[in-house]
N, C-alpha and C positions, 0 to 999 in steps of 0.2 A: 764438169768439160766434157768434151766427145770431140773424139778425129771428125776430120770433112769430112763433110759425106758424098757419098757417090752423087753422079752429075742429074741422077733421077729425084734427088732428095730436094726438098722446099728448106733452102738456108733460113736459119733463125735469125730474123733482123726487126728493129723495131718499126713498127708500120702504126698507121694510121687506122683505124677498123673503118671498113666501109662494108655497112651492114644492112641496106637497105633494102627494107620490104618486110625487116624482121620485125614481129613484136616480144616484149614480155611476159615471160608464162609465171614470174615471180620466181622464187629461191627458198631451199632446203628447209620450208613448213609447206601446210597446205595446199595445195592449189591455188593458185589466183592470192596466192600471200605474197611479201615480199620480207623477206627473213634477213636475221643477222650473218648470217653464213657460218661453217662449222670451223671446228677449231682442227687443223694440223701441225705435223711437225718442219722443223724448216729440212728445206731442199731434201725431202724423203727421207732424212737420217735420223737421228734423235733430235729431239727439241732443242731448239734456238738456247732457248732459259736455258737449259741445263749446261752449255760454254760458259764457264767460270775461270777457265784456270787465267785468262787475261782480264778477269773481273770487273764481268757483273752485270747482266742484267736480269731483271724481275721474271720470274717465270713461271710455269703452272700451266695449266689446260683448261680450257673455255672452250664456248660456242657463243660468236657473239660476231657483230661488225666489227669493220677492219678500216683499213686510210692507208694513203698514200699522196706523191704529191707533187708540184711540180711546180713552178713562177708559173704568174700569167702578166702578157702585155697592158697596157690599156685597153686595147678594146673589151677584155672581160673574156676572152676565150684562151681556152691552156699553152702553153709557151713552156721552154726547154729552162728558161730563164737563167741566171747566169753563177757564175763560183763562188760568188759571195754573197750570202741570203740578205733578202730586205729586209732582216728583224733585228731589231737593236741589240744587243749583247746582254744577256739574264744576268742578275750576279747570281753567284754560284753559294745558295745556299740549301739546307735542306730543311729549312725551317717548316713546320704545318701549314696547314690554310688555316687562315683565321674566320672561315665563314661558317654557317654549320653543320659541314660536314667535315671531315678529315681529312685530307686526302691522303690518306696513307691504309697500306692493308690492313684490315683486320678479321677478326674471326667472325661469321654472322650467321644467322638462320635464318628464316623467314620474313619474322618480323621484320627484324634490321634491314635485310633485302628488300621488302615491300618499303619499308620507310627511308631508304636509301633513292629506292626508284620515281616514290612520288613528289619527295624532294628534285629528281632532278627532272620529273614531269613539269613542273611547276615551275623551275628556273627553264628550259627549254621555250614552254608556251609565255615567259617573260621576253625571252630572244626574240621571239616570230610575232610578237602582237608588234613589236618596234620595226623590225625587219621586213616583214612579208608586205608593206604596202609600200615600199620602194619598188618592189620586186612584180607586183600586181598591178601598176598603173592607178594608185591609190585606195583599192579595196582592201576595206578591214581584216584581219587575220581572225579567221576561224576554227577553234579547236575542235579538236576530235568530237562527232559526236557520239558515239558507240560507246565512251570507255574505254578503261584501262582495267586489264582483269589479270591477276596472278592466278598464276596455274602449279598443280602439283602433280604427280603422279597419282593421285586418290581423285583428284579435283580439276579436270581440265580444262583447259580455257574453249569459250564458245566457237561452237563452230563457224566458219569459215564460208560464205557463198557454200556449192555443192559438197563440201567436203566435210566429213564428220569430226564431232572436237575426238582428239587425238593429242596426247604429251610427247614434247618432245624437249628435248633441252635445250630452247630456243627460245630468239624474241622474235615479235613479230610484229607487222601493221597488216591488216585485213582490209581491203581498201573498199570490196561490198560491204561490210558492217561498220567501216569508219571506224576501226577500234584498235590499241595496243593491246596485245600482251607479250608474257615475260613468264621465263620459270621463275620461281619464286623456291623453290627444291633445291634445283642444282646447279644452273647457274648460275644466277645474281650474286648467290652465298661464293661459289668458287671464283669469281671475278672480285669479289668485294676482298675477300684472303689472298688472293694471289696478287692483286695489281691495286688494288684500293675503289673508289667512288667515284674518280675522275673516269675510268675506263668503262663503269655502268654507264654513267654520264652521255659518255657517248657511245653507248649500245641504243640509247634511250633517245638519244639526239638523232640517230642515225635512221631511228624508224620513224622519229616524228617527218624526216627527212622525205620519206615517201607520202604521206598525210603531205607533206608541203607539196611535193612536186603532183599529188591527185589534185591541190585544187590550181595551181598554175596549169593546168594542164600538158603536163611536161612526160605522161607517162608513156604514152605511145612510142617506146624505145625499146632498143633491144637490153636482156637484162642486166649485164657487164654494165653497160651506158650509166640507167637506172642505179645500178646500186655504187659505184664509183661515182655518182652525182650525192647519192646521199652521204657516204661515206667525206664528203665534200663541205655537205651541208654543215655534219655534226662537226668538221672542221670549224669550220664558222664558226658556231657557236662556243667552240674550246676558244677561238681565239676572243673572242668577247668576254668570257669568264679570262682572259688573261688578261687583258686591256685593265679588269676591277673591277666590271661591272655587277659581278654578278655576289651577291650575300651572301647565298649560300655552300659556293666554292670558293670564294674568296681566292685566296692568293694560288697561282700555280707556278711553283717550281722550275726550273731545268729538267729535276729528276724525276719528281713527277709525270712530267710531260716524258722524257724516255720513257718510262715504264708502262706507260700509257701505249709508247710505241710500242712496247717489246709485247703487251698483250694484243696490241693491233695483227702483230707479225702472226701469232699461233691463230689468228681464227680467218687465214687464208684461204683461197682452193687448194686441194692439193696440186704439186709440181706434176707438168705433163694436163691437166686440165687444158681444155681450145676454148679462145673467149668466145668463141660461136656458140659453146652449149647453151641451152636453155638456160638452166640454172649457174652457169657463172658468176664470180663476183670481184673476181679478177686476182692476182698472185700478190703477196704481200708489196712490192718494190709498185708497183700499180697505183694497191688500194691507200697505200703510205702519202705516195704524189697527190693522188684527190682528195684525202686528208691533212696534207698541208696545203694545197691549192686552198681550203679553205680556209684553214689557221692564218696563211700569213693575204690572202686577198680576196675573201669575202663570198658573201651569198650570190652578188651577181656574178663572179665568176663561173660558182657551182649551176648556175641556172643556164648559162651558154653550154653545157657541157652536151653533145652531140654524137653522134658517130663519125662524122668526116672531122672533127676537130680534138679528137682524145687517143693520145700517144699509148696503146698499148702494148705491152709485151709477152703477153700470154699466150704458148703455144703450145701444141702435145709432143708427145715424145715423139722421134722421127723413128724409129726402128724400135721393135721387139725387146732388144738387147739395153737398149738404152732405157727403156720404161723397167726391166727389170731390175738394173744397178742402180737407179735412182738418175742418172748420168755423172754418178761420180767415177773417177779414173780408176784403174782397178787396186791402188793401195797408193797411201800416203806417199814413199819413195819414190812414186813414181811422180805424184801430183807432182812433188817438188822439183825432180828433174825439169818436167814437160813445162812447167809456169816457169819458171827460172828461164829456160832457154825462148820462151812467150816472151817474157818482159825483154828481155835482152836484146831478141828482135826488133819491137818496137819501139825501143829509144835507138837505137841503133838507126832507125828511120826517120824517126821524129825527133832527136834531141837539136840537130841543128833549127825549128821550127821555133823552139824556146830559148835559145841562146846561141844566136847568126852569129856564122863564121867557124862555131865550133864543132866538134866530132864529137860521137860518145866513146869512150871510155870502159871496156866492157869493165863490169860490176863484180868480184867474186864474191861467192853468196857461201856462208860457214855456217852449215849445222852445227850444233852444241850440246854436249852432256852439261845442264847447269850445275853439274859438280865441278866440274871444271873450266868456264864459258875461259871465251880468249880474252889475253889483257888488251886494256886498248882505252886512248889518255882520248879524252873527249866523245865519249858516247852520246847519240843523239838516238831517245825513242824512236819509233814512226807514227807509236799509239802511245800515250800516256800510262794507258790501261796496260799496257804491255810488261812496266817497269824493266826486270835488266832482263826480261826472257827474249828481247827479239831488240834489237837496236844498228844502227849504222854508225860505223865508225869511221868517226873523220880522220885524223890520222893514219889510219892503216887503211881509208877508201875501198870498204867491205860493210856486206852486209850480217849478218850475223841472228841466230835466232833458235828457241833451244827446240832441238827434234826428240828429247824424249819425250815430253811430259805436254808441252805447249801445241807443239806439230800434231804431232796423233789426235790433240784432243780434239784441234777445231776440225781437223778431218773426221773423226769417227761420230761429233755431235754433231756438229751443221753439215759438214761437205767439201769439198774439195774447192771447191770458192772460197770460202774462209780459208783454206791455206794461200788460195789467190789475194784476197783481199790483204792479209798478214804482210806478205811477200810485195806487191803492190805498191804500200804505203813504205819500203824497205826503198826501192828501186824509187819513187817520189822525193822520199828525203836528201836520195844521191841527188837525185836532178836539181832541188834547192840548194842546198850547199854548195853543187858545182858551178851554178849561176849565181850564185852570190846574192841567194832571196833567203825571207826571215824563213825559218823550222817551227817555228814557236808562236803562242799567240794565239789569237784568233784567225787573223791574215792568214798566219804560215798554216795551221792547221788545216783552212778550208782549202786550201792549196792542195797542199798533198791530198786530199781525200779528192778534188776535184782532179789531178793529175791521174788518180789510180784507177779514178774511172774513165779514166781518156784510153786508158791501154782494155778497159770492159770494154769500150766502144769497140775497140779496133775487132777484140772476138764476137761482139754480137751483131756485127755488119757483116762478119768474115775474109777477114782480109787474105786476099790471096799470100800472103808473104805468110802466114802462119798455120800452122797444121791442126790448129784445134779452133774450138769454137764453142759458145755458151749453150748449156742444156737447159733445157725448161727446171728451173729450182734456185736456178747460179746468183741471179740477181737477190734473190730473198737468201741465200747464202751470207753473200754481202753485208744485206743490212742488218743480219743475224748480225755477223761479225761486228760491224760495225757498233752496234748497240751493247753487244759484252765485255766490247776492248773500253768504251767509254768511259771515262771519270771527269764531270764537268769540275769537278773543282781542281782539278792540273790541267784544266785546256783554257783558263782564262774565261772561262764563262760559255766556251763554245759546246752545246748541249749534240746530243747524239742525233737528236733533231735537224740543228745546222747542218751535221756532217752528214747524214745520211743526201740532203739537200744539195751539200758541194758535190758529193757525189754522182750525186742524180745525175744532175750537170753536165757533166766529163763525160755520163756512160749515153745521154740523146746526143748531147752536141758535139762532143769528141773533143781534144786538144782543145783546137778555137772557142770552145767556150770556156776554158780557163784563162784565167787573168797573167 
């Protein structure tokens, strides 16, 4: 979050990139390669995966691909979707995969890492053998010709084009040699131990997505478009696995999909990266949009990605001071005060739109010590994962949250907009109760997340009524918070995947996008 900029600064807003004349130079690997990206922490602070107080996204560090979402229209081009995703509710189960690979985190060395990668390669090729002709006008799919190359510090990958062989903890596709290479010493073992085989499969599917781009003649686009298109292709493969078509990966549960998103969150650009930078892959918000596009809409939507239809929110920091602070407000106390005021201002302006003829009544926010929480009959949690640490009190018509452990942990471990996401959910809870709409179940949870996103939209667009607006990294902080809060078994089968999609609808469309 940051204060309103001077007139000379460009306002942060959702934009459609118009990068005509740009060409891709690849990313984070040898020049001329397309790679998975590098690991970063959420919001310029600590890793989002460490935010456990509201209980529980998988964590770790890695380097690899990443994804992002939005739903699409029937034309096959990206769009912002609707508040309720098109996905059917998934069963709330933690059962392991019934395929050859168990989609749970495992401790692995190079041999096991290579076995998982080779299994993933075969499955991704199975997928493209069937799907590629539908995108190519009937032409058959041709697997990569240059082979597959695991490498280590002492045995580097093959040279790519004019670049000499060198070790990097990465995975990449080399268009010159038409081969895929991966670090079997550090990268893949860490992905397996922190997030499980499905994320490894996504990394490989992303790299194979670059090979598909090459074959379809889609490679002459800006890097950020190519990377998010590869994220989308990876998501399309996951959607196919979800359908039960893969004997290798078997059943994908909501928890496994959320764990994969948590891994993708770590693999985004550093906050403050400009979308126009030659090596830009995208922030987590955008890359997860692209990934979810593929899961929900399939490869034809991915193949339609172009510079003039891809919504990109990644922008650089506006000032040196903002870069130094990572865009966070000065303290947790300042964050609560400023965001409370912003939410009050937003709902005072917009509540009549969702409850015609009614005006907004100020919502008291009561920070509390969990040793002595306020008494309330009829508590409603804005997020089941927050348990007793944050709630909207129906009988007292106030919001309350743990300001000793939960709030400070969100601020310190993720960033100020993680606190904003918590408070936004409390206000959205009050909106639902006051207008007589559900607060539980699939519909209620997704509407709360969309309403929270609609407030974020007002900050993204820089409404004149607000004294603050979003900083680079803030959207990623919200995604991290939603994953950390979510407990699929407590939300009627609503996964973090679905909740992020609903939140994004509110962010991109504003209040009209929510039901």
